[in-house]
C-alpha positions in Angstrom: 130.5 74.0 152.7 132.2 75.7 155.6 131.0 75.2 159.2 131.3 77.2 162.3 131.1 76.0 166.0 128.3 77.8 167.8 126.4 77.1 171.0 122.6 76.5 171.1 121.8 80.0 172.4 123.1 81.4 169.1 121.0 79.0 167.0 117.9 80.9 166.1 115.7 77.8 166.0 116.5 76.8 169.6 114.1 77.5 172.4 117.1 78.6 174.5 117.8 81.3 171.9 114.4 82.8 172.8 114.7 82.2 176.6 118.2 83.8 177.0 117.3 87.5 176.5 114.1 87.1 178.6 115.7 85.6 181.8 115.5 89.0 183.6 111.8 89.1 182.8 111.3 85.6 184.1 113.3 86.6 187.2 110.8 89.5 187.7 107.9 87.0 187.5 109.6 84.8 190.0 110.2 87.5 192.6 106.9 89.4 192.2 104.1 88.1 194.4 101.5 89.4 192.0 102.2 86.5 189.6 101.6 82.9 190.4 103.2 79.8 188.9 100.6 79.4 186.2 101.2 83.0 185.0 104.9 82.3 184.8 104.3 79.0 183.1 102.2 80.8 180.5 105.0 83.4 180.0 107.5 80.6 179.3 105.2 79.0 176.8 104.7 82.4 175.1 108.5 83.0 174.9 109.4 79.6 173.4 106.5 79.5 171.0 107.7 79.2 167.4 111.0 77.5 168.2 111.8 74.2 166.4 110.4 71.3 168.3 113.1 68.8 169.3 113.4 66.1 171.9 115.1 68.5 174.3 112.4 71.1 173.8 109.7 68.4 174.4 111.4 67.3 177.6 111.7 71.0 178.7 108.0 71.6 178.0 107.0 68.5 180.0 109.1 69.7 182.9 107.5 73.2 182.7 104.1 71.7 182.7 104.8 69.6 185.8 106.8 72.1 187.9 105.4 73.0 191.3 106.6 76.5 192.1 108.0 79.6 190.5 111.5 79.2 191.9 111.9 75.8 190.3 110.5 77.1 187.0 112.9 80.0 187.0 115.9 77.9 187.7 114.8 75.3 185.1 114.9 78.1 182.5 118.1 79.6 183.8 119.9 76.2 183.9 118.6 75.3 180.4 120.2 78.5 179.0 123.4 77.9 180.9 123.6 74.3 179.6 122.8 75.5 176.0 125.7 78.0 176.2 128.1 75.1 177.0 126.7 72.9 174.2 128.7 73.6 171.0 127.4 72.3 167.6 128.7 72.6 164.0 126.5 74.9 161.8 126.9 75.7 158.1 128.1 79.2 157.4 126.5 81.3 154.7 129.0 82.8 152.2 
């Protein structure tokens, strides 16, 4: 079986795979005064719904639940995606 090195953003089961294309939308929620922290928190939950539950995702969701403001929430998501792009894993390649 052949393997290929990919980062976690490429892995379709990763919560960061779902977050990465939606960072601009989360930035909009962060900057727009119409939305409060709970609205943004609900949007993050909606985005990552259906991703494979791992220890990292559980930790991420706990941080999301306990975050105090929109700025911190946006940067938690942003930094999670940035870190996932740097984390390389071996995945099997379909022939």
